[in-house]
BAFI-3210 file (N, C-alpha, C; in Angstrom, 3 decimals, decimal comma, padded with zeros to 6 digits):
// residues 308
n [1|2|3|4|5|6|7|8|9|10|11|12|13|14|15|16|17|18|19|20|21|22|23|24|25|26|27|28|29|30|31|32|33|34|35|36|37|38|39|40|41|42|43|44|45|46|47|48|49|50|51|52|53|54|55|56|57|58|59|60|61|62|63|64|65|66|67|68|69|70|71|72|73|74|75|76|77|78|79|80|81|82|83|84|85|86|87|88|89|90|91|92|93|94|95|96|97|98|99|100|101|102|103|104|105|106|107|108|109|110|111|112|113|114|115|116|117|118|119|120|121|122|123|124|125|126|127|128|129|130|131|132|133|134|135|136|137|138|139|140|141|142|143|144|145|146|147|148|149|150|151|152|153|154|155|156|157|158|159|160|161|162|163|164|165|166|167|168|169|170|171|172|173|174|175|176|177|178|179|180|181|182|183|184|185|186|187|188|189|190|191|192|193|194|195|196|197|198|199|200|201|202|203|204|205|206|207|208|209|210|211|212|213|214|215|216|217|218|219|220|221|222|223|224|225|226|227|228|229|230|231|232|233|234|235|236|237|238|239|240|241|242|243|244|245|246|247|248|249|250|251|252|253|254|255|256|257|258|259|260|261|262|263|264|265|266|267|268|269|270|271|272|273|274|275|276|277|278|279|280|281|282|283|284|285|286|287|288|289|290|291|292|293|294|295|296|297|298|299|300|301|302|303|304|305|306|307|308]
n.u [-009,798|-007,639|-008,352|-010,727|-009,792|-007,964|-009,672|-011,012|-008,879|-008,181|-010,452|-010,119|-007,536|-006,100|-005,283|-002,804|-002,708|-001,278|-000,002|001,330|000,972|-000,604|000,211|-001,359|-001,897|-003,664|-002,893|-001,712|001,020|004,452|007,428|010,669|014,184|016,239|018,451|018,783|020,317|022,922|022,427|019,668|018,889|019,563|018,293|016,219|015,543|012,311|010,699|008,783|008,431|009,083|007,256|006,393|006,496|005,053|004,675|002,536|000,732|001,857|004,502|006,828|007,160|006,777|007,461|005,897|003,737|003,056|003,463|003,943|004,486|002,716|003,598|003,633|003,533|003,606|003,272|004,531|004,558|005,680|003,801|001,566|-000,401|001,238|002,355|002,831|004,807|006,292|007,923|010,394|011,373|013,463|015,012|016,868|019,088|020,532|020,881|023,062|023,741|021,458|021,654|023,927|023,076|023,750|024,014|021,245|018,114|015,764|014,948|012,825|013,218|012,705|009,395|006,802|004,266|001,511|000,791|000,830|000,091|-000,197|001,697|002,859|005,445|007,705|009,867|012,333|011,310|010,510|012,680|012,339|012,212|013,744|015,075|014,101|015,174|013,955|013,325|012,065|011,874|010,581|009,325|008,340|005,735|007,221|009,387|011,291|013,369|012,806|014,438|015,753|013,591|013,485|015,066|013,156|011,850|010,815|010,032|010,200|008,332|008,820|009,303|006,737|007,528|009,338|008,865|009,957|009,432|007,405|004,283|004,201|003,564|001,872|001,347|-001,696|-004,070|-004,759|-007,808|-010,238|-011,324|-014,439|-017,836|-018,118|-019,870|-020,779|-023,497|-026,307|-026,948|-029,042|-030,991|-033,108|-036,297|-036,295|-036,982|-036,561|-037,604|-038,083|-036,790|-035,914|-035,468|-032,461|-029,369|-027,434|-025,560|-022,885|-021,014|-018,322|-016,020|-012,991|-010,564|-007,190|-005,421|-003,187|000,127|000,088|001,313|000,701|000,420|-000,989|-003,886|-007,173|-010,149|-013,502|-016,421|-019,831|-022,827|-026,288|-027,617|-025,252|-021,951|-019,509|-016,454|-014,560|-011,466|-009,962|-010,323|-009,545|-010,417|-011,164|-012,641|-014,974|-018,129|-019,890|-023,241|-025,052|-026,753|-027,780|-025,440|-024,872|-024,462|-021,802|-018,777|-016,384|-012,921|-010,357|-007,014|-005,945|-003,827|-001,872|-003,480|-004,605|-002,332|-001,601|-003,511|-004,450|-003,251|-003,976|-006,676|-009,168|-011,112|-013,984|-015,944|-018,885|-020,779|-023,780|-026,082|-029,463|-031,220|-034,174|-035,852|-038,295|-041,205|-040,308|-037,756|-035,122|-032,472|-029,035|-025,932|-022,937|-020,165|-016,780|-013,913|-010,582|-007,900|-004,591|-002,098|001,440|001,975|000,384|-002,265|-005,741|-007,855|-011,181|-013,734|-017,101|-020,144|-023,088|-024,602|-023,921|-023,067|-023,523]
n.v [275,491|276,543|279,256|279,281|278,513|280,527|282,677|282,147|282,283|284,948|286,298|285,669|286,445|288,232|290,806|291,181|290,573|291,548|289,213|286,092|285,340|283,424|283,334|283,048|282,673|283,535|282,035|282,807|282,621|283,083|282,307|283,182|283,897|281,089|281,528|283,934|287,070|287,384|289,290|289,606|287,150|286,988|286,512|288,780|290,520|290,578|289,603|286,971|283,755|280,310|277,945|275,256|272,351|270,143|267,039|265,662|266,160|265,166|265,181|263,698|261,261|257,932|255,388|256,096|256,076|258,153|260,140|262,837|264,378|266,485|269,537|271,495|274,420|276,245|279,564|282,214|285,533|288,618|291,557|293,403|292,680|290,900|288,952|286,333|286,599|285,216|282,051|279,443|276,212|273,485|270,339|267,493|264,604|264,113|265,400|267,041|267,939|269,396|271,501|272,738|273,476|272,119|269,751|269,372|267,727|268,878|272,235|274,740|277,340|280,895|281,486|283,539|283,827|283,470|281,083|278,368|275,871|272,500|272,397|270,927|268,569|269,032|267,988|265,767|262,352|260,390|258,143|254,667|253,443|255,449|258,147|261,493|264,708|267,851|271,451|274,772|278,251|281,566|284,735|287,905|290,459|292,737|291,902|290,655|287,961|284,811|282,688|279,485|276,677|274,110|271,043|268,452|265,164|262,770|259,407|257,069|254,170|250,590|249,425|248,144|245,597|244,972|243,554|240,865|239,051|236,527|235,295|234,132|231,648|229,486|226,132|225,014|223,494|219,993|218,608|217,618|214,260|213,062|211,820|209,674|206,887|206,194|205,575|206,790|205,429|203,855|202,682|199,771|200,326|203,054|206,209|208,721|210,971|210,454|208,972|206,680|208,144|208,679|206,900|204,977|202,076|201,242|199,056|197,685|195,873|195,543|193,852|194,205|193,437|190,636|191,202|193,926|197,264|200,084|203,280|205,677|206,653|207,829|209,223|210,196|211,524|211,984|212,781|212,652|213,205|213,716|212,215|209,668|208,283|205,336|203,722|200,672|200,445|202,916|206,254|208,474|210,494|213,054|214,420|216,995|217,732|219,878|222,437|221,359|219,866|217,665|218,530|219,005|217,431|215,556|215,254|212,866|211,849|208,638|206,963|205,750|204,212|202,392|201,104|199,797|197,861|194,591|191,912|193,154|193,595|195,870|197,483|199,371|201,432|203,065|205,353|206,890|209,535|210,293|213,155|214,552|216,489|217,590|217,276|216,438|214,307|213,069|210,574|209,494|208,023|208,669|207,609|207,291|205,479|205,612|203,852|203,962|202,128|201,256|200,077|201,296|200,626|201,043|200,806|200,822|201,691|202,007|203,435|201,467|198,534|195,690|196,781|196,665]
n.w [039,417|040,910|040,909|042,414|044,953|045,476|045,662|048,049|049,828|049,431|050,430|053,076|053,875|052,160|052,508|054,599|058,091|061,238|061,814|060,383|056,819|054,286|050,947|047,993|044,490|041,406|039,279|036,842|034,553|033,605|032,088|032,957|032,539|033,352|034,837|036,701|037,600|040,116|042,106|041,987|042,873|045,515|048,728|050,505|053,562|055,131|053,105|051,459|053,059|052,820|054,314|054,281|052,246|049,826|048,022|045,763|047,758|050,066|052,475|051,996|049,458|048,804|046,541|044,204|041,322|039,801|036,970|036,622|039,210|041,519|042,871|045,810|047,877|050,970|052,164|054,237|055,601|057,035|058,043|055,817|052,855|051,454|048,718|046,284|043,404|041,588|040,915|041,365|040,646|041,394|040,668|041,620|041,580|043,847|047,162|047,568|044,947|044,542|046,446|045,464|042,983|040,684|037,963|037,577|037,391|036,596|036,046|036,577|035,978|036,431|036,963|036,160|038,202|040,427|041,439|043,757|044,306|043,399|041,260|038,455|037,978|035,331|034,033|032,500|031,680|034,488|036,167|037,035|040,434|041,763|043,646|043,927|044,642|045,709|045,638|046,230|045,424|045,875|044,638|045,920|045,720|045,323|043,989|045,522|046,338|047,986|050,442|049,470|049,785|052,365|051,488|049,979|049,110|046,606|045,668|043,078|041,980|041,425|038,030|035,807|034,939|036,877|039,132|040,767|042,693|044,353|045,548|048,868|051,377|053,697|052,667|051,188|053,298|053,381|052,158|054,523|055,304|053,981|054,476|052,761|051,499|054,023|056,338|058,197|061,395|063,873|066,642|066,091|064,538|064,516|062,906|060,312|061,434|064,073|067,011|069,627|072,863|074,714|075,613|073,240|072,380|070,247|068,130|066,238|064,083|062,172|060,151|059,299|056,244|056,246|057,307|056,841|057,096|058,904|057,639|058,027|059,867|059,965|061,348|060,996|062,416|063,547|065,434|066,370|069,321|070,961|071,489|072,381|071,358|070,705|069,921|069,691|072,416|073,437|074,143|071,561|070,438|071,360|071,451|072,726|073,941|071,893|070,029|066,875|066,499|064,954|062,409|062,002|061,233|063,103|063,344|063,843|064,475|064,370|064,183|065,900|067,608|065,814|064,844|067,159|067,451|068,263|066,416|064,079|064,171|064,279|066,563|066,859|068,850|070,156|072,168|071,902|072,424|072,284|072,732|074,285|072,215|071,517|069,373|066,781|066,609|065,679|065,705|065,569|064,339|062,625|060,799|059,628|059,004|057,911|056,795|055,841|054,220|054,135|051,757|049,959|049,889|050,892|053,639|054,650|057,030|057,633|058,989|058,919|057,616|059,661|062,012|065,554]
ca.u [-009,587|-006,773|-009,072|-011,650|-009,055|-007,384|-010,740|-011,250|-007,750|-008,273|-011,471|-009,682|-006,294|-005,304|-004,617|-002,244|-002,735|000,030|000,611|001,807|-000,048|-000,370|-000,005|-001,636|-002,357|-004,711|-002,365|-001,066|002,414|005,342|008,754|011,793|015,463|016,496|019,644|018,765|021,561|023,193|021,786|018,227|018,650|019,905|017,106|016,253|014,671|010,986|009,949|008,065|009,172|008,421|007,151|006,110|006,341|004,526|004,624|001,282|000,084|002,560|005,811|007,686|006,309|007,564|006,890|004,806|003,652|002,636|004,497|004,200|004,031|002,292|004,359|002,869|004,235|002,855|004,077|004,206|005,293|005,250|003,171|000,319|-000,394|002,263|001,879|003,848|004,747|007,006|008,523|011,365|011,503|014,558|014,994|018,151|019,120|021,131|020,673|024,239|023,567|020,371|022,190|024,905|022,459|024,480|023,485|019,823|017,228|014,818|014,937|011,710|013,508|011,774|008,074|005,972|002,981|001,183|000,373|001,685|-000,579|-000,350|002,586|003,281|006,817|007,704|011,187|012,420|010,552|011,090|013,184|011,772|012,988|014,713|014,694|014,294|015,171|013,467|013,080|011,441|011,974|009,553|009,538|007,126|005,228|008,262|010,504|012,291|013,373|012,895|015,453|015,280|012,912|014,215|014,944|012,250|012,078|009,848|010,708|009,349|008,164|009,395|008,561|005,753|008,212|010,398|008,489|010,518|009,021|006,197|003,547|004,613|002,631|001,748|000,627|-003,100|-004,299|-005,505|-009,227|-010,525|-012,159|-015,887|-018,572|-018,442|-020,329|-021,288|-024,938|-026,760|-027,484|-029,614|-031,613|-034,207|-037,576|-036,156|-037,278|-035,814|-038,201|-038,287|-035,949|-036,025|-034,613|-031,527|-028,113|-027,356|-024,180|-022,605|-019,691|-018,002|-014,584|-012,477|-009,209|-006,314|-004,784|-001,984|001,387|-000,084|001,923|-000,151|001,096|-001,808|-005,299|-007,999|-011,542|-014,411|-017,691|-020,761|-024,020|-027,427|-027,169|-023,866|-021,369|-018,115|-016,002|-013,373|-010,774|-009,128|-010,515|-009,093|-011,299|-010,505|-013,497|-016,119|-018,955|-020,881|-024,562|-025,227|-027,757|-027,372|-024,055|-024,742|-024,084|-020,340|-017,980|-015,225|-011,821|-009,362|-005,899|-005,969|-002,775|-001,251|-004,449|-004,753|-001,090|-001,550|-004,589|-003,932|-003,472|-004,545|-008,141|-009,498|-012,441|-014,517|-017,163|-019,398|-022,032|-024,417|-027,298|-030,492|-031,894|-035,575|-035,863|-039,616|-041,966|-039,411|-036,587|-034,337|-031,208|-028,191|-024,475|-022,353|-018,727|-015,940|-012,515|-009,747|-006,563|-003,690|-000,952|002,677|001,979|-000,490|-003,656|-006,598|-008,922|-012,170|-014,820|-018,134|-021,401|-024,029|-024,868|-022,847|-022,873|-024,460]
ca.v [275,034|277,504|280,507|279,131|278,491|281,842|283,588|281,919|282,828|286,409|286,778|285,467|287,057|288,843|291,924|290,466|291,234|291,656|287,883|285,520|285,268|282,537|284,095|282,171|283,534|283,063|280,997|283,278|282,186|283,466|281,807|284,058|283,193|280,131|281,921|285,365|287,599|287,058|290,249|289,337|285,892|287,077|286,768|289,988|290,442|291,167|289,007|285,728|282,612|279,032|277,196|273,823|271,899|268,784|266,457|264,908|266,490|264,500|265,808|262,823|260,309|256,726|254,394|256,654|255,791|259,387|260,545|264,266|264,695|267,869|270,165|272,545|275,049|277,184|280,746|283,183|286,791|289,641|292,755|293,328|292,724|290,055|288,048|285,716|287,050|284,273|280,920|278,632|274,862|272,703|268,929|266,821|263,227|264,090|266,633|267,876|268,619|270,357|272,665|273,416|273,882|271,473|268,486|269,340|266,958|269,851|273,583|275,432|278,744|281,799|281,474|284,632|283,219|283,455|279,728|277,647|274,598|271,562|272,676|269,611|268,358|269,083|267,625|264,499|261,223|259,886|256,777|253,849|253,144|256,537|259,226|262,832|265,758|269,089|272,611|275,884|279,600|282,442|286,178|288,594|291,467|293,751|291,260|290,175|286,489|284,121|281,644|278,192|275,850|272,931|269,972|267,322|264,185|261,721|258,228|256,341|252,746|249,657|249,350|247,057|244,309|244,889|242,729|239,526|238,190|235,738|235,155|233,027|231,346|228,072|225,332|224,786|222,280|218,980|218,507|216,534|213,203|213,198|210,634|208,854|205,498|205,977|205,752|207,023|204,234|204,006|201,435|199,320|201,003|204,509|206,816|209,975|212,043|210,077|207,880|206,595|209,031|208,014|206,444|203,734|201,631|200,680|198,409|196,862|195,625|195,148|193,310|194,590|192,299|190,138|191,851|195,354|198,260|201,278|204,571|206,714|206,293|208,968|208,878|211,333|211,043|212,922|212,099|213,452|214,553|213,757|210,870|209,401|207,263|204,608|202,837|199,736|200,701|204,244|207,335|209,304|211,642|213,336|215,535|217,328|218,107|221,260|222,556|220,990|219,376|216,640|219,145|219,147|216,227|215,688|214,481|212,407|211,035|207,426|206,092|204,949|203,225|201,336|200,320|198,979|196,869|193,225|191,080|193,940|193,677|197,205|197,530|200,728|201,424|204,405|205,537|208,111|209,823|211,112|213,951|214,884|217,833|217,960|216,303|215,881|213,970|211,991|210,226|208,770|208,053|208,611|207,435|206,717|205,252|205,418|203,374|203,907|201,259|201,639|199,502|202,098|200,187|201,756|200,020|201,736|201,167|203,044|203,017|200,832|197,147|195,017|197,365|196,153]
ca.w [040,797|041,593|041,110|043,538|046,219|045,715|046,093|049,463|050,578|049,336|051,364|054,435|054,328|051,110|053,176|055,741|059,385|061,879|061,846|059,120|055,781|053,156|049,721|046,866|043,411|040,507|038,392|035,636|034,576|032,515|032,430|032,666|032,426|034,421|035,599|036,959|038,135|041,507|043,009|041,997|043,574|046,931|049,533|051,317|054,730|055,003|052,019|051,724|053,587|052,508|055,573|054,110|050,863|049,678|046,690|045,758|049,034|051,163|052,628|051,207|048,740|048,553|045,637|043,411|039,895|039,130|036,021|036,795|040,566|041,749|043,940|046,484|048,988|051,795|052,387|055,280|055,478|057,993|057,481|055,058|051,399|050,841|047,672|045,437|042,010|040,730|041,630|040,635|041,201|040,832|041,044|041,390|042,054|045,177|047,912|047,343|043,662|044,703|047,149|044,613|041,729|039,590|037,445|037,898|036,515|036,044|036,610|035,916|035,733|037,105|036,333|036,684|038,556|041,859|041,808|044,702|044,583|042,284|040,129|037,964|037,514|033,874|033,544|031,751|032,234|035,732|036,128|038,114|041,630|041,869|044,559|043,393|045,649|045,099|046,476|045,521|045,975|045,311|044,692|046,362|044,806|045,082|043,314|046,472|046,374|049,271|050,502|048,971|050,784|052,808|050,490|050,175|048,056|046,298|045,118|042,140|042,267|040,465|036,760|035,729|034,801|037,858|040,280|040,578|043,799|044,185|046,790|049,716|052,455|054,008|051,677|051,529|054,065|052,623|052,477|055,468|054,706|054,126|054,935|051,595|051,700|055,382|056,503|059,572|062,061|065,217|067,082|065,230|064,722|064,412|061,607|060,116|062,228|065,473|067,516|071,080|073,632|075,607|075,014|072,492|072,237|068,930|068,087|065,066|063,954|060,865|060,267|058,208|055,565|056,919|056,929|056,557|057,973|058,860|057,436|058,652|060,065|060,377|061,593|061,052|062,969|064,164|065,942|066,817|069,613|071,414|071,452|072,743|070,413|071,146|068,994|070,442|073,831|073,832|073,692|070,540|070,111|072,222|070,991|073,751|073,449|071,471|068,971|065,517|066,478|063,920|061,132|061,945|061,404|063,978|062,781|064,806|064,008|065,191|063,652|066,952|068,094|064,813|064,845|068,356|067,473|068,340|065,236|063,000|064,287|064,784|067,161|067,015|069,668|070,436|072,879|071,410|073,187|071,655|073,739|074,013|071,632|071,025|068,587|065,772|067,417|065,085|066,341|064,627|064,399|061,289|061,037|058,565|059,373|056,730|057,161|054,692|054,504|053,467|050,406|049,102|049,984|051,834|054,260|055,211|057,846|057,705|059,628|058,018|057,979|060,360|063,344|066,533]
c.u [-008,754|-007,496|-010,017|-010,921|-008,528|-008,443|-011,014|-010,122|-007,802|-009,269|-010,987|-008,500|-005,468|-004,622|-004,105|-002,371|-001,339|000,739|001,057|000,662|000,352|-000,695|-000,157|-002,254|-003,324|-004,193|-001,784|000,401|003,153|006,743|009,814|013,050|015,671|017,694|019,642|020,079|021,707|022,489|020,286|017,915|018,899|018,665|017,284|015,236|013,332|010,154|009,215|009,011|008,380|008,440|007,038|005,979|005,789|004,637|003,464|000,638|000,631|003,951|006,895|006,799|007,156|006,807|005,736|004,901|003,261|003,765|004,883|003,707|003,732|002,965|003,587|003,716|003,318|003,789|003,609|005,039|004,819|004,520|001,917|000,579|000,656|001,641|003,065|003,684|005,442|007,543|009,571|011,508|012,722|014,571|016,346|018,088|019,775|020,882|021,861|024,117|022,482|020,888|023,128|024,306|023,137|023,815|022,002|019,061|016,238|014,956|013,854|012,093|012,515|010,477|007,240|004,569|002,756|000,701|001,365|001,109|-000,638|000,486|003,176|004,756|006,796|009,084|011,167|011,632|011,274|011,547|012,552|012,761|014,105|014,175|015,069|014,164|014,731|013,343|012,545|011,845|010,951|010,021|008,232|006,727|006,218|009,486|011,584|012,238|013,406|014,132|014,877|014,609|013,823|014,031|013,923|012,488|010,816|010,601|009,744|009,346|008,898|008,635|007,619|006,418|009,314|010,088|008,928|010,085|007,781|005,564|004,053|003,584|002,593|000,977|-000,810|-003,251|-005,061|-006,959|-009,455|-011,392|-013,639|-016,511|-018,975|-018,763|-020,844|-022,785|-025,258|-027,296|-028,049|-030,274|-032,762|-035,504|-037,495|-036,498|-036,479|-036,375|-038,345|-037,401|-036,083|-035,028|-033,697|-030,295|-028,278|-025,876|-024,011|-021,175|-019,545|-016,499|-014,251|-011,036|-008,392|-005,741|-003,488|-000,739|001,280|000,661|001,167|000,710|000,346|-003,226|-006,030|-009,447|-012,350|-015,774|-018,523|-021,977|-025,082|-027,992|-025,696|-023,312|-019,959|-017,675|-014,683|-012,807|-009,807|-009,151|-010,075|-010,047|-010,543|-011,335|-014,592|-016,836|-019,988|-022,215|-024,576|-026,188|-027,146|-025,910|-023,828|-024,321|-022,566|-019,660|-016,761|-014,142|-010,834|-008,285|-005,801|-004,907|-002,194|-002,200|-004,596|-003,497|-001,017|-002,618|-004,010|-004,275|-004,067|-006,046|-008,504|-010,940|-012,829|-015,812|-017,573|-020,621|-022,573|-025,750|-028,219|-031,263|-033,328|-035,649|-037,229|-040,215|-041,116|-038,087|-035,813|-033,076|-030,355|-026,721|-023,956|-020,833|-018,041|-014,505|-011,732|-008,352|-005,739|-002,476|000,277|002,770|001,085|-001,943|-004,413|-007,683|-009,883|-013,206|-015,834|-019,349|-022,345|-024,342|-023,655|-022,536|-023,903|-024,294]
c.v [276,045|278,796|280,415|279,187|279,884|282,850|283,415|282,487|284,344|286,950|286,670|286,336|287,701|290,104|291,387|291,274|291,289|290,322|287,437|285,382|284,250|283,293|283,134|282,992|282,860|282,093|281,506|282,951|282,725|283,056|282,797|283,222|282,265|280,528|283,419|285,796|287,340|288,016|289,998|288,090|285,995|287,379|288,016|289,880|291,084|290,571|287,748|284,656|281,334|278,179|275,694|273,522|270,474|268,346|265,478|264,983|265,677|265,116|265,008|261,735|259,118|255,790|254,917|256,223|257,038|259,884|262,007|264,689|266,182|268,407|271,347|273,125|276,046|278,318|281,536|284,431|287,743|290,783|292,463|293,256|291,866|289,133|287,495|286,237|286,086|283,132|280,262|277,307|274,204|271,315|268,315|265,408|263,101|265,424|267,578|268,640|269,677|271,635|273,467|273,909|273,286|270,161|268,327|268,496|267,897|271,165|274,352|276,823|279,613|281,874|282,570|284,082|283,351|282,076|279,105|276,277|273,764|271,909|271,345|269,615|268,277|268,776|266,349|263,386|260,664|258,440|255,966|253,672|254,177|257,601|260,571|263,848|267,065|270,195|273,740|277,187|280,469|283,888|286,838|289,664|292,560|293,158|290,751|288,648|285,972|283,241|280,366|277,425|274,715|271,812|268,915|266,356|263,374|260,584|257,454|254,845|251,892|249,729|248,155|245,686|244,119|244,030|241,294|238,552|237,380|235,565|233,946|232,823|229,850|227,353|225,113|223,458|221,263|218,951|217,371|215,471|213,483|211,888|209,728|207,416|205,221|206,260|206,014|205,707|204,633|202,683|201,055|200,078|202,507|204,969|208,111|211,114|211,710|208,891|207,845|207,514|208,199|207,525|205,144|203,402|200,950|200,118|197,648|196,688|195,290|194,702|193,709|193,352|191,905|190,844|193,333|196,202|199,570|202,528|205,692|206,198|207,518|208,504|210,165|210,821|212,207|212,130|213,130|212,743|214,603|212,337|210,883|208,194|206,662|203,795|201,994|200,054|202,070|205,310|208,236|210,520|211,779|214,555|215,840|217,695|219,583|221,271|222,249|220,527|218,359|217,207|219,228|217,808|216,513|214,719|214,095|211,608|209,816|206,432|205,186|203,881|202,069|200,475|199,385|197,921|195,457|192,443|191,834|194,049|194,986|197,189|198,992|200,630|202,863|204,307|206,889|208,276|210,721|211,835|214,251|216,320|218,224|216,885|215,643|215,587|212,809|211,725|209,489|208,948|207,875|208,595|206,861|206,652|204,938|205,029|203,248|203,058|201,724|201,086|200,269|201,681|201,030|200,815|200,996|200,975|202,291|202,495|202,498|199,435|196,550|195,609|196,765|196,940]
c.w [041,552|041,867|042,282|044,856|046,508|046,158|047,570|050,305|050,589|050,337|052,800|054,801|053,220|051,604|054,492|056,996|059,945|061,908|060,480|058,148|054,739|051,899|048,569|045,756|042,487|039,482|037,110|035,689|033,380|032,927|031,994|032,569|033,608|035,262|035,806|037,604|039,609|042,439|043,092|042,794|045,070|047,753|050,386|052,446|054,435|053,906|052,452|052,270|053,292|053,765|055,368|052,638|050,870|048,223|046,683|047,147|050,210|051,260|051,910|050,625|048,327|047,621|044,806|041,950|039,104|038,232|036,174|038,172|040,724|043,009|044,495|047,592|049,697|052,212|053,596|055,045|056,563|057,285|056,697|053,559|050,722|049,803|046,902|044,018|041,051|041,593|040,742|041,361|040,576|041,469|040,703|041,954|043,428|045,852|047,719|046,034|043,762|045,369|046,256|043,308|040,520|039,215|037,804|036,889|035,835|036,790|035,867|035,438|036,488|036,313|036,972|036,945|040,052|042,305|042,782|045,034|043,305|041,065|039,664|037,568|035,993|033,303|032,735|032,446|033,456|035,573|037,251|039,253|041,835|042,813|043,927|044,525|044,989|046,128|045,598|046,202|045,260|045,391|045,130|045,362|044,485|044,411|044,241|046,529|047,804|049,283|049,882|050,117|051,222|051,776|050,933|049,030|047,779|045,623|044,245|042,471|041,243|039,145|036,762|035,661|035,839|039,057|040,039|041,674|043,460|045,549|047,568|050,816|052,694|052,904|052,143|052,273|053,221|053,072|053,475|054,808|054,938|054,586|053,772|052,017|053,104|055,432|057,974|060,146|063,424|065,581|066,159|065,557|064,628|063,000|061,496|060,948|063,691|065,830|069,026|071,775|074,515|074,883|074,237|072,313|070,893|068,927|066,785|065,009|062,519|061,050|059,048|057,540|056,269|056,386|056,650|057,586|057,797|058,682|058,141|058,791|060,595|060,506|061,660|061,492|063,454|064,623|066,282|068,065|070,041|071,462|072,027|071,931|070,897|069,985|069,810|071,944|074,311|073,293|072,723|070,159|071,151|071,670|072,063|073,117|073,088|070,291|067,613|065,441|065,372|062,568|060,947|062,165|062,261|063,508|063,877|064,087|064,933|064,735|064,739|067,482|067,108|064,753|066,046|068,433|067,384|067,083|064,078|063,043|065,001|065,292|067,369|067,801|069,955|071,331|072,441|072,122|072,394|072,752|073,311|073,536|071,069|070,157|067,511|066,450|066,801|065,910|065,349|064,902|062,986|061,460|059,808|059,072|058,107|057,199|055,886|055,077|053,721|052,052|049,446|049,137|051,022|052,335|054,925|056,016|057,996|058,447|058,555|058,515|058,675|061,706|064,298|067,851]
res [x|x|x|x|x|x|x|x|x|x|x|x|x|x|x|x|x|x|x|x|x|x|x|x|x|x|x|x|x|x|x|x|x|x|x|x|x|x|x|x|x|x|x|x|x|x|x|x|x|x|x|x|x|x|x|x|x|x|x|x|x|x|x|x|x|x|x|x|x|x|x|x|x|x|x|x|x|x|x|x|x|x|x|x|x|x|x|x|x|x|x|x|x|x|x|x|x|x|x|x|x|x|x|x|x|x|x|x|x|x|x|x|x|x|x|x|x|x|x|x|x|x|x|x|x|x|x|x|x|x|x|x|x|x|x|x|x|x|x|x|x|x|x|x|x|x|x|x|x|x|x|x|x|x|x|x|x|x|x|x|x|x|x|x|x|x|x|x|x|x|x|x|x|x|x|x|x|x|x|x|x|x|x|x|x|x|x|x|x|x|x|x|x|x|x|x|x|x|x|x|x|x|x|x|x|x|x|x|x|x|x|x|x|x|x|x|x|x|x|x|x|x|x|x|x|x|x|x|x|x|x|x|x|x|x|x|x|x|x|x|x|x|x|x|x|x|x|x|x|x|x|x|x|x|x|x|x|x|x|x|x|x|x|x|x|x|x|x|x|x|x|x|x|x|x|x|x|x|x|x|x|x|x|x|x|x|x|x|x|x|x|x|x|x|x|x|x|x|x|x|x|x|x|x|x|x|x|x]
***
């Protein structure tokens, strides 16, 4: 991979023009002493300059699981024929230690190589949830060292067993009531494929057991084609005319209407309209009322026999 890239860079700019040049090599490497002499380390004018560094191809890396992050740097230099002949990478836990060259986590030492892309961290195993600061310097073809690059960092993620949180969110909504035990009703003489066009009125009633206290009351209903529904004389649902509206049940909370029913007698009434929709024109009303009492009992009213 490095050879292919270096060939492209060579064809473009191995002989540097008057402007800046990126110097990348073929990847040969030889490690020299990690502590070269002070005179050899002193940067001299006219050499390579490190313009940009990345870790795993990002300037800073937060929460990585990579065990050996790949370090990369980009170089510029004045004049012609500039090239990298060696590099040195160092890593520390604080930026201060990095600047001072003390308590380093890893120091590659001087490595004789023209590589500047994808240099893998080769120090001790990285600790979880830890920030590592790093920088690099290079030597050119004449052995002149560059200044150290600006410090950059990467940070490791939590260990596998370090996640102590748990998913939070709203509780799942309770399932709406269905049409259990309810039957489609319409005027006498109607069939599943044909029903008289126009409005039809429906009414029925049920009485709660004596002494019942209503905890909650819900009602679900639909019709083919549209309807308006009343409980104890108050409108609680309205379904306008729309295509296949009967496929959707409409839910209403009717606790207050049921509690206000005189003597516990709940009257439910509806007007439903069958529109002229062509040769196949069924009509119908489907309804279920569920009343829960404070004693734990349930009273239900469904469409079927007894409606008029």
